[in-house]
N, C-alpha and C positions, 0 to 999 in steps of 0.2 A: 711745839713752843716759839721753832723758830719761826714757822707759816702762819701762828697769832699774832707774834711782831711785826712780819710783813704787812696783813692787812691791816692792822692798827693805824704802821705809819699811812697804808695808803688811804685809808679813811678819815682820821683825825688831823693829818698835817694840810689839806686843800681845804676842810675847814674852818681852820685857826689860821689861814691864809685869806680867807676870805672875811670873817672876822674882824682881822687888821687893816685888811684891805692892803697889806704887803704880799708878795710874793714869798713861797716859800723858799726858804735857804737862805735869808737874806735877816739882819739883827732888826728887829722891830722895835715897836714903843715898849716892850716889854722885857726888851734885851735878850730874844732868844739868835742862837747861833745855830747854823746848819751844816754839816758836812756830810759828802755823797759815800756809803759803802756801796760795796758789791757782794752779794753771796752768789753759791753758783750751787745749781741744783742741775739735776739728769733726767733725760727726756728719752724715755726707749724708742726707738728709730728701728726698720727690719730693712735688711739687706739681701737681697736675691743672690743666693749661690745656688752653683750645680753640685750633683755626687753621682755617682754610678750606680744604679740598679740593674744586676743582672740577675737571669735566667740561664738554666743550663737545657738543651735541648738533645735531644738520641736522635742519631743521623745513622741510617742502618745502610752497611757496604757488606757488600758480597762478592765472594769470588768460585769462581768455577773450577772443578777438578771432575776428570773424566777417570770412569772407571771401565774398562771393556770387560764385555760380555760377549758371548756367542750364542746367535740366533740359527735358529734350523729356516731354510727356505730349499723349496723344493724346485730341483731342474728336471725337465720334460726330454726324455731320450726316445728315440723312436727308430724302428727298424723295418723294412720292408719285407713281404713277403706275397707271393703268389697264391691265388685263390681262381680254383676252375669253376667257372660260371657258364652254367647251359640253357639255353633258351629253346622253346620249341615253334618252327613254321610249321605251316601248313600251306603244302603245296595241292593245285589241284588238278586231281586228273579226270576225265571222264569215260562211264561205265551205259554203256548199250544195255537196255532193257527195253525189254520186247514184254507184250500180251497180247493175246488172241480176245479179239473182240466179233462179235455173232451180229451180222447184218441181217435183217428179214429181206428178201427176196421174193416179190412174187409177179404171177403171170396168169394173163386172163384168157378161160378156154369159154367154148359154148357149148350147151348142153341142149339135144330138143326136145322139148316138151310140147305133147299135144292137149288143144284145149278145143272141149267141144261148145262149137259157138251156135247158137238156136238163133232164127229170124221167121219172122212171120210173113205170110201172102197172102194176099185174099184172092178168091175165086168167086166170080159173080153167077147168081142164077136167078133165073128171069121165069115169070110164066105168067101167062095170061087170066085175067080175071075180067070177067062178064060176060054179057051174050050181046050178041048182034053187034050192033050200034055202037053199043056201051063196054066194047072189050076192051079194057086196057092190059099194058104191060106191065107188070111188077116183079122190079128184080132188088135183089139183095146181095150182099157180099158176104161170105163166111172166110172166116179166118181160119188159115190152114199153118201148123208149124212145122218149120222143118230145119233140124239140127244138124251139121257137118263137123271133124275133126279138122282141127287148123294145127298145122305145125306153127310151134313158139321157138325161139332160139335163147334161151337163156345164160346172159354173160357169169362165169362160175370163175374166182380168183384164187386162184390154188397158189399160197405160200409155203415156202423153206428158207431155215436157218444158213446163210452163206458163211462161214468163218474168214476171219478176217484178220492179220497178222498186224498190229501200229508198235514200231520200234522208236526209242529216241535217245540221247546224249545225256546222261545223269551226272550234274557235277559230285565229286567225292572228292572231304578234302582228306590228304593224306598227312599224317605228322612226320616230321623229321624234326630232328634236334641237331644244334650247333654248339661248341662248348669251343670256348675261348679263357686265357687266363688272364686274369684282372690283377693286380696289384695293389697289394693291401699295407696299411701302416699300420703298426703297433706302437703304441707307446704308454711309457710307465714314468714315473714321476720317482726321480732320486734325489733323496735328501743331500742337502751343501752344508756346513756348518760355515758361517763365516762372521767375522768380528763387527761390535758396533758398539761406539765408543759413545756411552750413556754418559750425559752430564749430573753432574751433582754439587748443588749450591750449599755454601759456607756464608752463613750472614754472622753477623754482630753488631753491636747500636754501640756507637762510636759517641760518646759526650761531648757537646761542643758549648762552648758558652756565649752568649748576648748578653752586652753590655748598652744602654742608652743611659743618656744624662738626664737628671730628672730635677726640676728647679726646687730648693726650698729655702724658706725665710727667716733667716738669723738675726736674733734679737741683738740690737747691741745699745749700749747705753752713752748718749750724745751729754756733754757738761753744757748746760745753757747758762750764762752769767743774768744775774736779777739785780739790778739799780736797785740801791733804797738811799736815802736822806735822814740825817739822824739830827735832831734837831735839840738844842739845849737850853731851857729860860731861865729866868731869874727866878730864884728862889727852888728849883725843882727842875729836874731831866726829864724831857718828852722826845715822844718820838711824832715824827711824821714824814710825807716825801711821798714819792711811787716810784714802783718799782718797773724797768723794762728791760728788754732782752736785746744783748749784744753780741 
């Protein structure tokens, strides 16, 4: 209702002033009398404020304790003993070895043989042929063979085996053993117990609060003054005027 009254005043008052030719709020020919009143209305404004927003995180914290345990290790312990070690060497000796070989020895001798050797000889025989003055001599040769025993010396080789001894030195390897004492090391593992610190970790989650400022908008009612003019006319009361913010 207040808003409707205000609107009527804002619309009708300037119209009346224009028709009468007089400004609003002054008495006119109709006997209008105006005065100013103020209404208050509220407008919403927003104000920025900050609030804490928190969240919880967990941080792990650990501590270490140590337990004693025993571990077995092995230590080498050694002792020395002597072993007889023998090696075989070979020395060279020489042995005389002989063997009999037979060589053929030959001699040349002569034997007399007789060979019949024959030869031919010719004896001429002549005789007269013809008579008187025509008498001639005719000769011809007659062969005659005669043989003789001719001595011939023929070489004859006579051989026989002659024994001959051949000797030479033959190397012989004669084994010979030499022994000596060799030190030897004998070791064995001896167990040894020794303490060992074994770490053991204990952990727990520690809560930790983290807060941050978060902006928020807070509504606020601001009073606003609205100016109104109320006019009274002769014979009736009317409203007119306009409003403004102060």
